[in-house]
MARLUMLO-785674 format. One record per residue (C-alpha): residue number from 0; residue in three letters; x, y, z. Coordinates in steps of 0.05 Angstrom, whole numbers, always signed. Each point is the difference from the previous one (the first is absolute). Last residue first. Layout:
! residues N
NUM, ALA, X, Y, Z
...
! end
This chain:
! residues 274
273, UNK, +3110, -17, +2017
272, UNK, +9, +41, -71
271, UNK, -76, +11, -7
270, UNK, -21, +2, +65
269, UNK, +45, +59, +13
268, UNK, -31, +35, -57
267, UNK, -75, -20, +27
266, UNK, +22, +30, +70
265, UNK, +31, +62, -29
264, UNK, -62, +18, -35
263, UNK, -44, -15, +56
262, UNK, +45, +49, +44
261, UNK, -5, +52, -51
260, UNK, -72, -8, +4
259, UNK, +1, +9, +76
258, UNK, +38, +68, -16
257, UNK, +75, -1, +18
256, UNK, +16, +34, +75
255, UNK, +68, -38, +4
254, UNK, +27, -23, -68
253, UNK, -17, -70, -23
252, UNK, +38, -57, -25
251, UNK, +63, +6, +38
250, UNK, -15, -63, +46
249, UNK, -11, +38, +62
248, UNK, -54, +48, -36
247, UNK, -34, -63, -27
246, UNK, +2, -28, +64
245, UNK, -28, +56, +34
244, UNK, -62, +2, -50
243, UNK, -15, -68, +16
242, UNK, +6, +11, +74
241, UNK, -46, +61, -7
240, UNK, -51, -33, -36
239, UNK, -26, +36, -67
238, UNK, +27, -56, -43
237, UNK, -56, -37, +35
236, UNK, -43, -26, -65
235, UNK, +69, -12, -33
234, UNK, +31, -31, +58
233, UNK, -49, -57, +4
232, UNK, -16, -30, +69
231, UNK, -59, +30, +36
230, UNK, -36, +23, -62
229, UNK, +14, -54, -40
228, UNK, -28, -48, +55
227, UNK, -61, +45, -3
226, UNK, -7, -2, -70
225, UNK, +3, -78, -3
224, UNK, +45, -52, -32
223, UNK, -20, -48, -48
222, UNK, +57, -20, -11
221, UNK, +55, -37, +40
220, UNK, -4, -57, -46
219, UNK, +15, -65, +38
218, UNK, +66, -39, -29
217, UNK, +7, -27, +75
216, UNK, +62, +40, +16
215, UNK, -40, +59, -35
214, UNK, -57, -4, +45
213, UNK, +54, -9, +66
212, UNK, +40, +66, -33
211, UNK, -68, +34, +4
210, UNK, -20, -4, +68
209, UNK, +73, +9, +26
208, UNK, +1, +66, -42
207, UNK, -66, +20, +29
206, UNK, +24, +0, +68
205, UNK, +51, +45, -19
204, UNK, -37, +47, -33
203, UNK, -57, +3, +52
202, UNK, +56, +21, +49
201, UNK, +26, +58, -42
200, UNK, +66, +20, +28
199, UNK, +48, -19, -59
198, UNK, -40, +45, -46
197, UNK, +36, +20, -57
196, UNK, +41, -70, -1
195, UNK, -58, -38, +20
194, UNK, -39, +26, -58
193, UNK, +54, -23, -50
192, UNK, -4, -66, +32
191, UNK, -66, +2, -3
190, UNK, +0, +11, -78
189, UNK, +47, -59, -14
188, UNK, -49, -42, +39
187, UNK, -64, +23, -30
186, UNK, +23, -1, -83
185, UNK, -50, -52, -14
184, UNK, -29, +37, -57
183, UNK, -77, +25, -24
182, UNK, -32, +36, +55
181, UNK, -67, -35, +36
180, UNK, -13, +46, +58
179, UNK, -51, -26, +44
178, UNK, -38, +64, +26
177, UNK, -9, -11, +76
176, UNK, +32, +72, +15
175, UNK, -50, +36, -39
174, UNK, +22, +39, -61
173, UNK, +41, +66, +17
172, UNK, +69, -38, -14
171, UNK, -25, -5, -68
170, UNK, -6, +71, -16
169, UNK, +62, +13, +37
168, UNK, +40, -49, -41
167, UNK, -27, +33, -66
166, UNK, +16, +74, +33
165, UNK, +73, -24, +13
164, UNK, +8, -32, -70
163, UNK, -21, +61, -32
162, UNK, +51, +48, +36
161, UNK, +51, -50, -5
160, UNK, -10, +7, -80
159, UNK, -28, -50, -47
158, UNK, +37, -38, -56
157, UNK, +40, -56, +23
156, UNK, -13, +17, +78
155, UNK, +11, -62, +31
154, UNK, -55, -39, +33
153, UNK, -10, +5, +74
152, UNK, +24, -39, +68
151, UNK, -24, -36, +61
150, UNK, -49, -46, -45
149, UNK, -1, +37, -61
148, UNK, -40, +65, -26
147, UNK, +3, +24, -64
146, UNK, +18, -59, -44
145, UNK, -65, -33, -10
144, UNK, -53, +33, +52
143, UNK, -58, -52, +5
142, UNK, -32, +19, +69
141, UNK, -55, -39, +33
140, UNK, -49, +17, +59
139, UNK, -46, -52, +25
138, UNK, -41, +15, +63
137, UNK, -43, +48, -42
136, UNK, +19, -8, -77
135, UNK, +47, +49, -13
134, UNK, +43, -27, -64
133, UNK, +54, +45, -21
132, UNK, +33, +5, -67
131, UNK, +66, +29, -16
130, UNK, +24, +41, -56
129, UNK, +68, +20, -29
128, UNK, +0, +46, -56
127, UNK, +68, +39, +15
126, UNK, +33, -61, +20
125, UNK, +31, -17, +60
124, UNK, -26, +64, +24
123, UNK, -73, +1, -18
122, UNK, -55, -28, +43
121, UNK, -66, +21, -28
120, UNK, -54, -30, +34
119, UNK, -53, -47, -24
118, UNK, -63, -30, +42
117, UNK, -9, -75, -13
116, UNK, -71, -39, +0
115, UNK, +3, -69, -4
114, UNK, -73, -40, -8
113, UNK, +43, -52, -25
112, UNK, -38, -10, -70
111, UNK, -9, +68, +2
110, UNK, +61, +32, +2
109, UNK, -9, +68, +13
108, UNK, +62, +54, -5
107, UNK, -11, +66, +26
106, UNK, +31, +70, -19
105, UNK, +21, +57, +48
104, UNK, +73, -4, -19
103, UNK, +11, -23, -71
102, UNK, -16, -58, -45
101, UNK, +4, -23, -70
100, UNK, -50, -66, -16
99, UNK, +28, -32, -64
98, UNK, +69, +2, +22
97, UNK, +45, -43, -50
96, UNK, +44, +54, -27
95, UNK, +23, +18, +78
94, UNK, +32, +72, -10
93, UNK, -3, +20, +71
92, UNK, -54, +63, -7
91, UNK, -72, -39, +12
90, UNK, +24, -53, +54
89, UNK, -27, -69, -12
88, UNK, -58, -43, -6
87, UNK, -1, -62, -62
86, UNK, -68, -20, -6
85, UNK, +1, -74, -16
84, UNK, +9, -38, -69
83, UNK, +23, -68, +23
82, UNK, +58, -44, -16
81, UNK, +37, +47, -58
80, UNK, -17, +55, +59
79, UNK, +43, -35, +50
78, UNK, +59, -1, -53
77, UNK, -4, +70, -13
76, UNK, -2, +19, +74
75, UNK, +60, -42, +26
74, UNK, +50, +56, -1
73, UNK, -45, +56, +37
72, UNK, +31, -1, +69
71, UNK, +73, -31, -16
70, UNK, +2, +46, -60
69, UNK, -8, +69, +33
68, UNK, -62, +34, -17
67, UNK, -40, +14, +61
66, UNK, -57, -20, +49
65, UNK, -38, -51, -44
64, UNK, -62, -35, +10
63, UNK, -24, -64, -46
62, UNK, -66, -24, +5
61, UNK, -52, -61, -16
60, UNK, +56, -64, +10
59, UNK, -38, -62, +15
58, UNK, +27, -38, +58
57, UNK, +3, -69, +15
56, UNK, +53, +2, +54
55, UNK, +52, -34, -45
54, UNK, -19, +25, -61
53, UNK, +3, +68, +14
52, UNK, +66, -4, +45
51, UNK, +33, -32, -67
50, UNK, -27, +56, -37
49, UNK, +24, +53, +48
48, UNK, +65, -36, +4
47, UNK, +9, +0, -77
46, UNK, -26, +72, -17
45, UNK, +62, +37, +35
44, UNK, -4, +71, +20
43, UNK, -73, -8, +25
42, UNK, -10, +67, +36
41, UNK, -66, -15, +41
40, UNK, -39, -62, -25
39, UNK, -77, -6, +3
38, UNK, -31, -62, +12
37, UNK, -65, -43, -3
36, UNK, -22, -67, +26
35, UNK, +28, -7, +73
34, UNK, -13, +74, +15
33, UNK, +62, +30, -28
32, UNK, +51, +55, +6
31, UNK, +63, -26, -35
30, UNK, +65, +40, +19
29, UNK, +71, -3, -27
28, UNK, +60, +6, +44
27, UNK, +66, +9, -29
26, UNK, +64, -20, +30
25, UNK, +44, -41, -46
24, UNK, -51, -14, -61
23, UNK, -68, -11, +27
22, UNK, -37, -19, +61
21, UNK, -82, -6, +4
20, UNK, -28, +21, +57
19, UNK, -78, -9, +5
18, UNK, -45, +50, +31
17, UNK, -68, -22, +20
16, UNK, -70, +28, -10
15, UNK, -58, -22, +50
14, UNK, -15, +65, +22
13, UNK, -39, +23, -52
12, UNK, -28, +67, -35
11, UNK, -65, -1, -30
10, UNK, +0, -27, -65
9, UNK, +14, +55, -56
8, UNK, -55, +9, -51
7, UNK, +14, -18, -73
6, UNK, -37, +39, -60
5, UNK, +65, +34, -17
4, UNK, +63, -26, +32
3, UNK, +21, +28, +63
2, UNK, +57, +45, +3
1, UNK, -39, +59, +24
0, UNK, +23, +76, +3
! end
């Protein structure tokens, strides 16, 4: 499937694109992928900060990319479309009315004005139709994963099952280690407090807590993170580790001899009330 408009040839992939962080609400991050002239926005839950950022940086909106149907990710779409009639890419099966280009795993998105090409992955769990976007330009790997993978954590299972979420996270963890992870919330310190509770002996995690705490003390975002850092410190990618399983058993959250998927489910349930 191609999402390039008819009679328009996509430009060659470029290495001069940037991602602008646009804070919104209490702890959301909205993302503007841009080249200094054109921009595509990811998960614009609020139009006002996006319109302000476009104006401040002299950018023209050319596309909207959505990962799932929650209001804090799509709420700004109608107002943005009033200002610019642009294509809206989003999940095929997540019930978003404004989507003009429905997507599922295996599809590709091309934004010709940016020379931007993205692969689509199905990552159900947080919602049943949740998707993620992956950029694989050599030496520059990006992941826009909405509320599936967080820095130090993962999304709540509002619609999906632990089996689905574990599979989705395994899919993301298989991306190159240098993949920059643009998740949608500043939940990092809270996630890392839980991570230390379930894997207290993880030295890489202890170092990360210091680094991320220093960033937040200066009001610096902890996102993007990277796939490599998540593999080393995120308990939801490390649920098979003996120390994590042992802490789950010790806390009475898991029976001896449980399966890895039972450990993942117990981990997510514990985080819900941590």
